[in-house]
N, C-alpha and C positions, 0 to 999 in steps of 0.2 A: 203236467204237461196239458196246453189248450192249443187246441186247432183254430190256425186263424187264415184269412183269407187277406189276400195283398193285391190288389190293382193297381196296374199298369199302363203303359201307352207311349209308343213313341212313332213319330211320323216320319218317315224312309227317304230319300234323295228320288230313288226312283225304283222302277219295276226291273230289277237286275237283281241277279243272286248276290251278290258281292254288298250289295246295299242293303238287302233283307236283313241277311246275316249279321253285317256290321253294327247295325241299327237294334236288332234284336240282342247280341251280344250287351251291347251297353247297356239296354234295358234291362237285361238279367241281371247285369255285373250291380247295376244302382242299385237295384231293389234289393240283393244281399247286401250290400256295403252298406245302404241306407236301416235297414232295420238288423244289422249285424248279425246276421246267421249265415252257416253253410250251407251246402248241399246235404249235408247230414238229417238235415231238420226240414229238408222238403218233401211233403208227401206227393204232389202232382203239379204238374202246370198245364194250364189250359190256353193255348193260345187262338186270337181269331186276326186275320187280315182282311182288309176292306176286299171286295171283289177286284180292286185293280192291280192286287200284288198276286201273282200266279206263278214269278220264277222261281222261286225255294220254298220251301217249309221252314217256317220260322222256329220248330223245335230243335232242326239240324244244329242251330248257332249255341242252342243251349246243349246239346250232346258233345258239343267241341269245349263246353265249358266245365263238362265232369260231372254232367248229368244221365249218367253211366244207366243204372238201375232207377231212377225215378221217371215214372209213369208220366208221358206228355201227350198231348194232341192238338191237332190242329184245325181248325175249321174256318169260314169264311164268315165275315162280319153279314148284317142284313143291308141291303142295298137302299138306302135310306137316300132319298133325293137329298143333292145339296148337302151332304155328309163332307166331312174332311176326309181327301184322299190319301193314298199310300200309309193307311197306320197299321201299325202291329200293337196288338193290345195280347194282355195278360190277366189271369188270375193265377195265383199262385198259393196253395195251398200249403202251410208249414205248420210243424210243433213249435209251440213258442211258452216261455214260462212268463208273458205279460199281457196285462192287457189290451184289449182291442184297441182303447184310445191310445196307447203309445204306438201302435203300427203306422208305418211310412207308406203311403202310396205314392206311386211316381210317374210324372209324367213328363216326356223328354222332348226337346225341339219344339215342331209346331203343335204337337200333342198337347203340350200346356194348355193349350186354350179352351181343351176340352173339359178340364176341371180347374178352372179357376177359385173355386172354393176351398180349394185343398193348397195349404202352404207348401210350396216346392224348396 
């Protein structure tokens, strides 16, 4: 088994708990689905949020999806001038038996503009 990192991001509608949780849940679910993995394969997840998102911890959405014993960490993205607002990002570390080239990174909603080089 190899350890791989999967990146992803989603732009949420507002700095409100429901918006942050809904967007994060969609992102986590899509990362698992596109990579055909379950929570048992997940080693850890690092979530970051832009400085304008303070209403809720994104990791709470992962806990609700069954990440009960997976280490999760939330942090604030650096405040770069003119950066896209209201973005939750993740880096998920997983154990999989496939090459790095087969890992599918996920960028949803407005965050798709962050990585136009990655086929969605």
